[in-house]
Legacy VTK file of the C-alpha trace (Angstrom):
# vtk DataFile Version 3.0
C-alpha trace
ASCII
DATASET POLYDATA
POINTS 84 float
0.548 103.503 -158.722
-2.611 101.433 -158.358
-1.132 99.482 -155.456
-0.347 102.706 -153.569
-3.914 103.859 -154.092
-5.236 100.514 -152.846
-3.022 100.673 -149.756
-4.184 104.214 -149.071
-7.855 103.214 -149.339
-7.327 100.186 -147.083
-5.521 102.326 -144.535
-8.271 104.964 -144.541
-10.912 102.276 -144.165
-8.983 100.709 -141.270
-8.719 104.094 -139.526
-12.466 104.671 -139.962
-13.370 101.218 -138.623
-11.029 101.547 -135.637
-12.323 105.038 -134.886
-15.934 103.858 -134.978
-15.117 100.751 -132.953
-13.196 102.557 -130.235
-15.837 105.265 -129.955
-18.544 102.580 -129.683
-16.643 100.875 -126.880
-16.051 104.199 -125.137
-19.710 105.177 -125.322
-20.726 101.734 -124.065
-18.488 102.179 -121.021
-19.926 105.638 -120.372
-23.514 104.419 -120.640
-22.783 101.513 -118.317
-21.408 103.919 -115.718
-24.597 106.027 -116.017
-26.787 102.945 -115.622
-24.829 101.657 -112.623
-24.907 105.052 -110.927
-28.692 105.133 -111.401
-28.957 101.627 -109.948
-26.853 102.649 -106.943
-28.974 105.752 -106.318
-32.474 104.362 -106.956
-31.965 100.629 -106.647
-33.226 99.999 -110.177
-32.902 101.253 -113.753
-35.785 101.771 -116.150
-34.976 102.695 -119.710
-37.740 103.066 -122.275
-37.169 104.029 -125.895
-40.241 104.807 -128.006
-38.471 105.731 -131.269
-37.818 102.538 -133.247
-35.115 104.130 -135.415
-33.049 105.086 -132.368
-33.661 101.706 -130.746
-32.551 99.832 -133.876
-29.475 102.025 -134.294
-28.523 101.424 -130.651
-28.887 97.676 -131.165
-26.819 97.824 -134.364
-24.061 99.864 -132.679
-24.047 97.452 -129.747
-23.642 94.535 -132.143
-20.833 96.352 -133.934
-19.116 97.120 -130.618
-19.324 93.453 -129.566
-17.953 92.286 -132.907
-15.168 94.891 -132.803
-14.257 93.932 -129.236
-14.083 90.271 -130.272
-11.937 91.140 -133.278
-9.507 93.195 -131.199
-9.415 90.559 -128.454
-8.531 87.788 -130.908
-6.045 90.034 -132.690
-4.202 90.861 -129.463
-4.295 87.302 -128.137
-2.838 85.796 -131.298
-0.316 88.594 -131.804
1.585 87.380 -128.748
3.711 84.427 -129.930
5.482 83.748 -126.621
5.074 80.443 -124.820
4.228 80.695 -121.152
LINES 1 85
84 0 1 2 3 4 5 6 7 8 9 10 11 12 13 14 15 16 17 18 19 20 21 22 23 24 25 26 27 28 29 30 31 32 33 34 35 36 37 38 39 40 41 42 43 44 45 46 47 48 49 50 51 52 53 54 55 56 57 58 59 60 61 62 63 64 65 66 67 68 69 70 71 72 73 74 75 76 77 78 79 80 81 82 83
């Protein structure tokens, strides 16, 4: 019974990590589209954040999104065992 509980906890943790990772990547894509549209309209983009808590959380989420993207990239690349 302990092994089923461990599998269930690992599965829930995996779902949480994938949900957070995919939402981070999705929000990064959305924010990039907003920035690029501002650059196309004005010719430049100026973003200023005064709140250090928000700035640090944005940096942490960006780092997590980069790490998650790298993890998924490596996972998909090495999951394909075919020789080209």
